[in-house]
C-alpha positions as CSV (number, residue, x, y, z in Angstrom):
1,M,0.0,-0.1,0.1
2,K,1.3,3.7,-0.9
3,I,-0.2,6.4,1.2
4,L,0.6,10.4,0.2
5,F,0.6,12.6,3.1
6,C,0.1,16.1,1.9
7,S,1.3,19.0,4.4
8,D,1.0,22.8,4.0
9,G,3.0,23.3,7.3
10,S,0.0,23.9,9.5
11,S,-0.9,22.2,12.7
12,Q,-4.0,20.6,10.9
13,A,-1.7,19.2,8.6
14,E,0.3,17.5,11.4
15,N,-3.0,16.2,13.0
16,A,-3.7,14.5,9.5
17,V,-0.3,12.9,9.6
18,R,-0.7,11.6,13.2
19,F,-4.1,9.9,12.4
20,G,-3.1,8.6,9.0
21,A,-0.1,7.1,10.6
22,L,-2.4,4.8,12.5
23,I,-3.6,3.3,9.1
24,A,-0.3,3.3,7.5
25,A,1.5,1.3,10.4
26,A,-1.2,-1.1,10.4
27,C,-1.3,-1.5,6.6
28,Q,2.8,-1.5,6.6
29,A,2.5,1.3,4.0
30,E,5.1,2.8,1.8
31,T,4.7,6.3,2.9
32,S,5.4,9.7,0.9
33,I,5.4,13.3,2.6
34,L,4.3,16.0,-0.2
35,G,4.9,19.7,0.8
36,I,4.4,22.5,-1.8
37,V,6.2,25.9,-1.4
38,E,3.6,28.6,-2.4
39,K,5.9,31.8,-2.0
40,T,9.5,32.4,-2.6
41,G,11.2,32.3,0.7
42,H,9.0,30.0,2.4
43,E,11.4,26.7,1.5
44,D,12.8,26.7,4.9
45,T,9.5,26.8,6.8
46,V,8.0,23.8,4.5
47,M,11.0,21.8,4.8
48,Q,10.8,22.0,8.8
49,A,7.1,21.0,8.6
50,L,8.1,18.1,6.4
51,R,10.7,16.9,8.7
52,R,8.3,16.9,11.8
53,A,6.0,14.9,9.7
54,Q,8.8,12.6,8.9
55,E,9.7,12.2,12.6
56,I,5.9,11.5,13.6
57,L,6.1,8.8,11.1
58,K,9.1,7.2,12.5
59,E,7.5,6.9,15.7
60,Y,5.4,4.4,14.2
61,H,8.3,2.7,12.2
62,L,7.7,4.2,9.1
63,N,10.3,5.6,6.8
64,A,8.8,8.4,4.6
65,E,10.1,10.0,1.6
66,L,10.2,13.8,1.5
67,I,9.2,15.5,-1.6
68,T,9.0,19.1,-2.0
69,K,7.5,21.3,-5.3
70,A,6.9,24.7,-5.9
71,G,3.5,26.0,-7.1
72,R,-0.2,25.8,-6.5
73,P,-0.9,22.9,-3.8
74,V,-4.1,21.4,-5.7
75,R,-2.4,21.4,-8.9
76,E,0.6,19.8,-7.6
77,I,-1.0,17.3,-5.5
78,I,-3.2,16.3,-8.6
79,K,-0.1,16.0,-10.7
80,R,1.7,13.9,-8.2
81,T,-1.2,11.5,-7.9
82,Q,-1.0,11.3,-11.9
83,E,2.6,10.8,-12.1
84,T,2.7,8.1,-9.1
85,K,-0.1,5.4,-8.3
86,Y,-1.0,5.7,-4.4
87,D,-3.6,3.9,-2.8
88,L,-4.5,6.4,-0.5
89,V,-4.0,10.5,-0.2
90,V,-4.2,12.2,3.3
91,I,-4.7,15.7,3.5
92,G,-5.8,18.1,6.9
93,A,-8.7,20.5,6.5
94,A,-9.8,23.2,8.5
95,R,-13.0,25.5,8.6
96,K,-12.8,28.8,6.8
97,G,-14.3,32.1,7.5
98,T,-17.0,32.9,10.0
99,R,-19.9,31.5,8.6
100,G,-20.3,28.5,11.0
101,P,-19.9,24.7,9.8
102,L,-20.5,25.2,6.0
103,C,-17.1,27.0,5.5
104,M,-14.6,24.1,4.4
105,S,-11.4,24.8,2.6
106,A,-12.2,25.0,-1.1
107,R,-8.8,23.2,-1.4
108,A,-10.1,20.2,0.2
109,Y,-13.0,20.0,-2.3
110,K,-11.2,20.3,-5.4
111,I,-8.6,17.5,-4.0
112,I,-11.4,14.8,-3.2
113,E,-13.0,15.7,-6.6
114,S,-9.7,15.6,-8.7
115,V,-7.8,12.8,-7.7
116,E,-8.1,9.3,-8.3
117,P,-7.1,7.5,-4.8
118,P,-9.4,7.6,-2.2
119,V,-9.0,10.6,0.0
120,L,-8.6,10.8,3.8
121,V,-9.8,14.3,5.0
122,V,-8.5,14.7,8.8
123,I,-10.7,17.3,10.5
124,G,-9.9,17.8,14.0
125,E,-7.8,15.8,16.0
126,R,-8.1,12.0,16.8
127,A,-5.7,9.9,18.9
128,A,-7.2,6.5,17.8
129,L,-9.2,4.8,15.3
130,R,-11.3,2.2,17.0
131,R,-14.9,2.6,15.6
132,I,-16.0,3.6,12.0
133,L,-19.3,5.0,10.7
134,L,-19.8,3.6,7.1
135,C,-22.8,5.3,5.4
136,T,-24.3,3.0,2.7
137,G,-26.9,3.5,0.3
138,G,-27.6,0.0,0.1
139,T,-26.5,-0.4,-3.6
140,E,-23.8,-3.0,-5.1
141,Q,-21.6,0.3,-6.2
142,A,-20.9,0.5,-2.4
143,D,-19.0,-2.8,-2.4
144,A,-15.7,-1.2,-3.0
145,T,-16.1,1.4,-0.4
146,V,-17.3,-1.3,1.9
147,N,-14.2,-3.4,1.2
148,F,-11.6,-0.8,1.5
149,A,-13.2,0.5,4.6
150,G,-13.3,-3.0,5.9
151,E,-9.6,-3.6,5.2
152,I,-8.4,-0.7,7.1
153,A,-10.9,-1.7,10.1
154,R,-9.3,-5.2,10.1
155,R,-5.8,-3.8,9.9
156,V,-6.4,-1.5,13.1
157,N,-8.8,-3.5,14.8
158,A,-11.8,-1.0,14.7
159,S,-15.5,-1.9,14.6
160,V,-17.8,-0.8,11.8
161,V,-21.3,0.4,11.9
162,L,-23.3,0.3,8.4
163,L,-25.6,3.2,8.4
164,H,-28.5,3.3,5.8
165,V,-31.5,5.9,6.0
166,L,-34.6,5.1,4.6
167,A,-36.7,7.6,3.1
168,E,-39.6,9.2,5.5
169,P,-42.8,7.6,4.4
170,P,-46.1,9.4,4.1
171,A,-48.0,9.7,7.2
172,M,-50.8,7.6,6.4
173,Y,-48.2,4.6,6.3
174,V,-46.1,5.5,9.2
175,N,-47.5,2.7,11.5
176,L,-47.2,0.3,8.6
177,I,-43.7,0.8,7.8
178,K,-42.4,1.4,11.1
179,S,-41.3,-2.2,11.6
180,E,-38.7,-1.5,8.7
181,E,-36.9,0.3,11.4
182,D,-35.9,-2.9,12.7
183,A,-32.5,-3.9,11.3
184,T,-33.0,-7.6,11.9
185,Q,-36.2,-7.7,10.0
186,I,-34.6,-6.1,7.0
187,L,-31.3,-8.0,6.9
188,E,-33.6,-11.1,7.0
189,S,-35.9,-10.2,4.3
190,S,-35.8,-10.9,0.6
191,S,-35.9,-7.4,-0.3
192,K,-33.3,-5.7,-2.6
193,L,-32.2,-3.6,0.4
194,G,-32.3,-6.5,2.7
195,R,-29.9,-8.6,0.2
196,S,-27.6,-5.6,-0.4
197,L,-27.0,-4.9,3.3
198,R,-26.7,-8.6,4.1
199,H,-24.1,-8.9,1.5
200,Q,-22.0,-5.8,2.9
201,K,-22.3,-6.9,6.4
202,E,-21.2,-10.2,5.1
203,L,-18.2,-8.7,3.4
204,L,-17.0,-7.1,6.7
205,E,-17.4,-10.1,8.8
206,K,-15.7,-12.3,6.4
207,L,-12.8,-9.9,7.1
208,G,-13.3,-10.5,10.8
209,V,-14.6,-7.0,11.4
210,L,-17.2,-6.6,14.0
211,C,-20.1,-4.9,12.3
212,E,-23.7,-3.7,13.2
213,V,-26.2,-2.4,10.9
214,H,-28.3,0.6,11.9
215,L,-31.4,1.8,9.9
216,Q,-32.9,5.1,10.3
217,H,-36.0,6.9,8.7
218,G,-35.7,10.5,7.5
219,L,-33.5,12.9,5.6
220,V,-30.2,11.3,5.0
221,L,-28.2,14.1,6.2
222,D,-30.1,14.9,9.0
223,E,-30.0,11.1,10.3
224,L,-26.5,10.9,9.7
225,L,-25.4,14.1,11.7
226,H,-27.7,13.0,14.5
227,E,-25.8,9.6,14.5
228,L,-22.5,11.5,14.7
229,Q,-23.7,13.6,17.5
230,H,-25.0,10.8,19.8
231,T,-22.4,8.1,19.0
232,E,-18.7,8.4,19.6
233,Y,-16.9,7.5,16.0
234,D,-13.1,7.9,15.0
235,L,-14.1,8.3,11.5
236,V,-16.8,8.3,8.8
237,V,-16.6,6.9,5.6
238,S,-18.7,8.0,2.3
239,G,-18.6,7.5,-1.3
240,S,-18.4,9.5,-4.6
241,S,-19.2,8.7,-8.2
242,P,-17.4,9.5,-11.3
243,A,-18.4,12.6,-13.4
244,H,-19.2,11.7,-17.1
245,D,-17.1,14.1,-18.9
246,R,-13.5,13.9,-20.5
247,L,-11.8,15.0,-17.3
248,R,-10.6,12.5,-14.5
249,T,-13.0,14.1,-11.8
250,Y,-15.6,13.1,-9.4
251,I,-18.5,14.2,-8.1
252,M,-19.2,13.8,-4.2
253,G,-22.7,14.6,-4.3
254,N,-24.7,16.6,-1.6
255,V,-24.6,14.0,1.2
256,T,-20.8,13.4,0.9
257,R,-19.9,17.2,0.7
258,E,-22.3,18.0,3.5
259,I,-20.4,15.3,5.8
260,V,-17.2,17.0,4.7
261,N,-18.8,20.3,5.6
262,R,-20.2,19.4,9.1
263,A,-18.2,16.4,10.5
264,E,-16.0,17.1,13.5
265,L,-13.8,14.1,12.8
266,P,-11.8,12.6,9.9
267,V,-13.8,11.4,6.7
268,L,-12.7,8.9,4.3
269,V,-14.1,9.3,0.6
270,V,-13.6,6.3,-1.5
271,R,-14.5,6.1,-5.3
272,S,-17.3,3.9,-6.2
273,G,-18.3,2.7,-9.9
274,T,-14.8,3.6,-11.1
275,K,-12.1,1.8,-13.2
276,S,-10.2,2.6,-10.0
277,D,-12.2,-0.2,-8.3
278,H,-10.0,-2.9,-9.9
279,G,-7.0,-1.0,-8.2
280,L,-8.7,-1.3,-4.7
281,G,-9.2,-5.0,-5.5
282,G,-5.7,-5.4,-5.8
283,L,-4.9,-3.7,-3.0
284,I,-7.2,-5.6,-1.1
285,N,-5.8,-8.7,-2.3
286,H,-2.5,-7.4,-1.3
287,L,-3.6,-6.3,2.1
288,L,-5.1,-10.0,2.8
289,H,-1.8,-11.7,2.1
290,R,0.2,-9.7,4.5
291,P,0.6,-10.3,8.2
292,S,-1.4,-8.1,10.7
293,G,-1.4,-7.5,14.3
294,P,0.8,-5.6,16.6
295,S,3.9,-7.3,15.1
296,A,3.1,-5.5,11.5
297,K,4.3,-2.3,13.1
298,N,7.7,-3.4,13.8
299,T,9.1,-4.5,10.5
């Protein structure tokens, strides 16, 4: 596994390195740290930040390659991921302006939508990775996301909650559909949703990951934020889809964008329905045949 850490020298970039190191160490990843010099005369400042990041990774027995470029950060990150294949890109993100939780750095959005590998956006600070919330639409297109998040969970020994939100039924049908909130009934049913959620749960359990399925009724974003506010998670995982144009870009969609906007914890955005799914399959196969557990960190 190859992971690219992107640093602008900020404290949030350092938080991103610390959190991403948990995954990198568990996966025995090959790591690189990319720093971009935007202004002449800032070379020393950027290099000092890269060396601090390198020292953090060394604490996890990871020897990171240092890369410096001059130019615009987003453009240089996109260029780097096009020149070298990475399995994960890690960035730090902070709120901008004074308009509340809806002001995330525009750079974060651009990177998520423009690079091919999954992107881990580290928001805030997390010292551990024990519990993951995986948002699923209950479709087969989510399998790549489930597998990728499942492999990370397996490596770091984290549990996963699969969350699916059902549309709020018309008032006259509330009592009839109320039973659908029972995840057990849905999982045991022969409905398309039941089969899909059962399949995704089985994918995680085959990896040895402890998994629960949570069903909610209502607006997707409202229910997701409610879940995040009332249950402690260390990472939330969502998907994105390819944009159908000649450029290699992706559409986060309203839900994923709002998760990035509003979440106070790291967010992992994984591609779905793309050719890169085959790359994820190769990565997953690679990880499955490598040793796991605490000893993996000491190689």
